[in-house]
N, C-alpha and C positions, 0 to 999 in steps of 0.2 A: 346471712354469711354472703360473703362476699368471692364469686368467680372468676379465676384467669379465663379470658377467653382466646380462641386461636382466630387468624384473621377472619374464618366463615362468622365467629360470632358463635361458635358451638360451646357451651360450657362442659370443660376436660376434666383440670382440677381444683379442689377449694383451696383458698386464701385463707382463710379463716376455719378453725376446726374449734372443736367443741372438749372444753376443760372442766371437769368437773370432782370435785373433793372426795376424796375416801372417808374423811371424818365428818358426822355434820354439827358435830362441836367445835370445830375451831376449822374451817374448809379455808383451804388457802385459794388465795386471790391469786389466779393466771394468767397472765397473757402468753398470746400464739401469735407467729409469724412464719408465713411460709414461703419459699424460692422455688421455681419451678423450671426445672434445665432439662434441655433435651439431647441424648449424647449422640454424638457424629462420630462417625467412624473412616478415616480417609488411608489411604497407602502411605503419603506420605508423613502424618503426622499421630497416626494410632488412632486409640479412643481419648476424646475430649468431652468435656461438659460444654455446654452455650446454653444462656439464660433463655430460656423458648420465647420466641416471639410469635412464631407460627407452629402448626403442629398438623402431620399430615398420618396418615393411616400406617401402621408400624413403627413409629417412633416410638424411643426405648425413651421414656422420660425418669428423670429422680426428682425425686422432693424432698426438701430438707424443709423439715419443723423444728423451728427454735423457739423452744419453754421459755418463762420467766415465770415466778416465784414473786409476785410483786406482796405479798405479807400472808398474814398465817401458818399453820402449823400444818404438820404430816403430809401422807402424798396423794398423789390427786390419779385420775386417768385421762390420757386423754383421746377422744375418737375421732375417726375422718373417717364420714363416710363418701365412698369411690365413686365419680361418674361413672353412668353406666357406659358410658364409649372409652373407658378404659378397663383394663384389664391388670389386675394386679400379680406382680413377679415376686417381690422379695422383699423382705424388710434387713435393714442392715444389724438389726439388733435382733438378739433370738428370742426376746420376752415377748414380742407382738400377740395378741390374740386376733382372730379370724371370726365375719360371721360369713354366713352364708347363705341369710334370710332375711336381711331387711335391719339387722340389729337385733334381731330377739333372740337368739341363742348365742353362744362365742364356746371359743375353745382353739387348738393348734389347726393347722390346717390340717394336718395325717390323721387327723383325729373326726373328721366334720365329714357329712354326708349331704347329699342333695339326693333324696329319695332312693334307691337302694344302690345308688355309686356311689364311690369314693369323691368327694371335692375337689377339684381343681382350683389351679390360683385364676381361672378365668370366673370362677363362681362368686369368687367374695366380692360383698358389697360392703363394708366395712371393715376396717382393721382398727385394732386401741392396745395403746401402751400402758402400762399400769407402772404411776412413777414413785417408786417408794419414799418414803419420809427422810431415809439418808439422801437419797439421790437429791430429792426436792429441795433437800437444808441447804446445797450448793447455790441454790438460786437461780440456774440456768441451766441449760441441757439443749442439744440437739437428737432428732432421729432424721432416719432418711428411709425411703422406700422407692423402689420403682415397680413401674409399669410400662404397659404396652398400648398404645392406642389403638385403639379397634376399628 
């Protein structure tokens, strides 16, 4: 796995993701690519996204994942482990599932628990999206999610 690194060499955002087929008999071949942007806010220009060159604590980042189905049939799952220094915020799509225990269990954030309390976005360790066969048949798609550098 290749990681984007800030100027201090700290791994913050994965640049390659895991994609697995949903059907064992005709697993689709899937390639992914990602681009990482930092959100900047200024009085004159408002909010804008810039390619992330350096990241600092408190920066809001947006990762755009592009997937390509290279062959095969059926749907697939894209799983993204989050670096410990990134606090998950939200996904642009509503079909994401999260894990708060290193990828062992999955669900909607509002249903997950950490010990005796409800999970918060800061507890998220992995995010995944199920790409159904109908969407996968389009051959290409994008997913975006945001986080805050801790």
